C-alpha positions as CSV (number, residue, x, y, z in Angstrom):
1,I,114.9,80.0,119.3
2,N,111.9,80.9,117.4
3,Q,109.7,79.0,119.9
4,A,110.9,81.5,122.5
5,K,110.4,84.4,120.2
6,D,106.7,83.0,119.8
7,S,106.4,82.9,123.5
8,N,107.2,86.7,124.1
9,V,105.2,87.5,121.4
10,K,102.3,85.9,122.7
11,G,103.2,87.5,126.3
12,D,103.2,91.0,124.6
13,M,100.1,90.4,122.7
14,S,98.4,89.5,126.0
15,Q,99.5,92.5,127.9
16,I,98.5,94.6,124.8
17,V,95.1,93.2,124.9
18,L,94.6,93.9,128.7
19,G,95.6,97.5,127.9
20,L,92.9,97.7,125.2
21,K,90.4,96.4,127.5
22,A,91.2,98.8,130.2
23,Y,91.2,101.5,127.7
24,L,87.7,100.6,126.5
25,T,86.0,100.6,130.2
26,L,87.6,104.1,131.0
27,H,86.6,105.6,127.5
28,E,83.1,105.1,127.1
29,G,83.3,101.7,125.0
30,K,86.1,103.4,122.5
31,Y,89.3,101.9,121.7
32,P,92.1,104.1,121.3
33,D,92.8,106.0,118.0
34,V,95.4,104.6,115.7
35,S,98.7,107.0,116.5
36,S,102.1,107.0,115.6
37,P,103.6,104.5,117.1
38,P,100.5,102.3,117.1
39,L,99.0,102.0,120.7
40,Q,100.9,105.1,121.9
41,N,97.7,106.5,123.5
42,L,97.8,103.3,126.0
43,V,101.1,104.4,127.3
44,V,99.8,108.2,127.6
45,S,96.3,106.9,129.4
46,G,98.6,104.7,131.8
47,D,96.8,101.7,130.3
48,L,100.3,100.4,129.7
49,D,103.7,101.4,131.2
50,E,105.3,101.0,127.8
51,I,104.7,99.5,124.3
52,P,106.1,96.1,124.0
53,Q,108.2,95.7,120.9
54,Q,108.3,92.9,118.6
55,Q,111.2,90.4,118.3
56,D,112.7,92.4,115.1
57,G,112.2,95.9,117.0
58,T,109.3,97.2,115.1
59,E,106.0,97.8,116.8
60,Y,103.0,95.4,117.1
61,D,100.3,96.6,114.4
62,Y,96.9,97.9,115.5
63,Q,93.7,98.8,113.6
64,R,90.7,100.2,114.8
65,S,87.1,101.0,113.6
66,A,87.2,104.0,111.6
67,T,84.3,105.3,113.6
68,C,83.8,104.4,117.4
69,D,80.3,105.8,118.8
70,S,77.3,104.5,120.4
71,S,76.6,101.9,117.6
72,G,80.1,100.1,118.4
73,C,83.7,100.0,118.3
74,E,86.2,97.1,117.0
75,A,89.8,96.7,117.0
76,V,92.5,94.4,116.0
77,V,96.1,93.8,117.2
78,W,98.5,91.6,115.8
79,G,102.3,90.5,115.6
80,K,104.6,88.2,113.6
81,L,105.4,84.6,114.6
82,Y,108.6,83.0,114.1
83,N,108.1,79.6,114.3
84,A,105.7,79.4,111.4
85,P,105.3,79.8,108.0
86,A,106.2,83.4,106.7
87,N,103.6,86.1,107.1
88,T,102.0,84.0,109.9
89,V,101.0,86.2,112.9
90,W,99.3,86.0,116.5
91,C,96.0,87.9,116.1
92,W,93.5,89.0,118.4
93,D,90.2,91.1,117.4
94,S,87.3,92.5,119.6
95,E,84.7,90.7,117.6
96,D,85.7,87.3,119.0
97,H,88.1,88.5,121.9
98,K,90.0,85.3,121.0
99,F,94.1,84.9,120.0
100,K,94.6,82.9,117.2
101,E,97.5,82.2,114.5
102,S,96.6,83.5,111.3
103,A,98.5,82.7,107.8
104,S,98.4,86.4,107.0
105,P,97.7,90.1,108.7
106,P,94.4,91.6,108.7
107,A,93.5,93.5,105.5
108,V,94.1,97.5,105.8
109,N,91.4,99.0,107.5
110,T,89.7,96.0,108.6
111,T,89.3,94.8,112.7
112,V,88.9,91.1,112.4
113,C,91.5,88.6,111.9
114,P,91.6,86.5,108.7
C-alpha cells in the first residue's frame, strides 16, 4: 500500500513541476509567489487544473526565493513519502532540476533539497 502511495506522490510531483516550469516560461523567469494554499497560483494561471493533494489530504509544500528578479529565481517543492523512514520526502528544486529522496524537508526559507 505504501509503495502505491509513493507512486502517487511521485506522479503528483511530476505534474506540479511541469506546472512550475510552464509558469516560469510564461512569467519572465519567475516562479509563482507562495500563496495560500501553496501552488494556488498555478491553478489561477492555468498551468495546473487543480492542486494535487498528498495522501493525507494536505497540500504539497512549496518555497520560492524571497526575491525573483533578473538575477534569478529559485524554487523547491516536496511531498511526504510513505514507504520510507519518518520525515522522508520526495523533493525537486530548480537548482538541480532533479527529483530526489531526502531524509528531511528543506529548511525554512531555502530553495534546495537537503
